[in-house]
C-alpha positions as CSV (number, residue, x, y, z in Angstrom):
1,X,185.9,119.3,166.4
2,X,189.5,121.2,166.7
3,X,189.6,124.1,163.6
4,X,192.6,121.9,162.3
5,X,190.5,118.2,161.9
6,X,187.5,120.5,161.1
7,X,189.7,121.9,157.9
8,X,191.6,118.5,157.1
9,X,187.9,116.8,157.2
10,X,186.6,119.7,154.9
11,X,189.7,119.5,152.6
12,X,189.5,114.8,152.1
13,X,185.5,115.9,151.9
14,X,186.4,117.9,149.0
15,X,189.2,116.0,147.4
16,X,187.1,112.7,147.0
17,X,183.8,114.8,145.7
18,X,186.8,116.1,143.0
19,X,187.5,112.5,142.1
20,X,183.9,110.7,143.1
21,X,181.1,113.3,141.9
22,X,179.0,114.5,145.6
23,X,178.7,112.4,148.1
24,X,175.3,112.0,147.4
25,X,174.4,108.1,146.4
26,X,175.3,107.4,144.2
27,X,172.7,108.1,140.2
28,X,171.2,105.5,138.6
29,X,170.4,105.1,135.3
30,X,167.2,106.3,134.3
31,X,164.7,103.6,132.5
32,X,161.7,103.3,130.9
33,X,159.8,102.7,133.5
34,X,160.6,105.3,135.6
35,X,158.5,107.5,132.8
36,X,154.4,108.0,133.5
37,X,152.3,109.3,130.6
38,X,152.5,111.7,128.5
39,X,156.6,112.1,129.1
40,X,159.0,112.3,126.2
41,X,162.6,110.3,126.3
42,X,165.2,109.6,124.5
43,X,166.7,106.3,124.5
44,X,169.9,106.1,125.0
45,X,171.8,102.6,125.2
46,X,170.2,99.5,126.3
47,X,171.3,96.8,130.1
48,X,173.7,94.5,129.3
49,X,172.0,92.1,130.7
50,X,169.3,92.4,127.6
51,X,169.0,89.0,126.0
52,X,170.5,88.9,122.5
53,X,166.9,87.9,120.6
54,X,164.9,91.0,122.4
55,X,167.5,94.1,121.4
56,X,166.8,92.4,117.6
57,X,163.6,92.6,118.5
58,X,163.6,96.2,120.2
59,X,165.7,97.3,117.6
60,X,163.3,96.6,114.7
61,X,160.6,98.0,116.0
62,X,162.8,101.3,116.0
63,X,164.1,102.0,119.6
64,X,167.3,102.3,118.7
65,X,169.6,104.9,120.2
66,X,168.9,108.9,119.8
67,X,165.2,108.1,119.1
68,X,162.8,109.3,120.6
69,X,160.0,107.9,122.6
70,X,156.5,109.2,124.0
71,X,155.1,107.7,126.6
72,X,151.0,106.3,126.6
73,X,150.7,104.4,129.3
74,X,152.0,102.6,132.2
75,X,149.7,100.4,133.8
76,X,150.0,97.5,133.4
77,X,151.8,97.3,130.9
78,X,154.3,100.5,129.1
79,X,152.6,101.7,125.8
80,X,155.4,103.7,124.3
81,X,154.9,105.6,120.5
82,X,157.9,105.2,118.4
83,X,157.8,107.3,115.3
84,X,154.6,106.1,114.5
85,X,154.8,103.1,116.2
86,X,153.2,101.7,119.4
87,X,154.8,99.1,121.4
88,X,153.8,97.3,124.8
89,X,156.8,96.8,126.9
90,X,157.3,94.0,130.1
91,X,157.9,96.3,133.0
92,X,160.9,94.8,133.8
93,X,162.2,94.6,130.1
94,X,160.9,98.5,130.6
95,X,163.6,98.6,133.4
96,X,166.8,97.5,131.1
97,X,165.8,99.9,128.6
98,X,168.5,103.2,129.4
99,X,166.1,106.9,128.2
100,X,167.0,110.3,128.7
101,X,164.0,112.3,130.1
102,X,163.0,115.1,128.3
103,X,160.8,117.7,128.6
104,X,157.3,117.4,126.9
């Protein structure tokens, strides 16, 4: 590859990275289903696809943005603890709960 063509490609890569982030695969949001027993997380939000009735139910159990979650079990269902409440969450529903992993 010629030196000029190499510089042009490198410049385009730099511009693309600046505008759109690294060229790696797009980051997928971390969900409750991604965690293992013993891990802790902070709830960020819920997927837009979650049913309103289900969202209300989860919120009534204390699953609110910024709450801290401890994962107790992840098979056959995910069991979490939110403050003093233990909840069993189906895997499909756990994929709709967006979290930030925290050291634990």
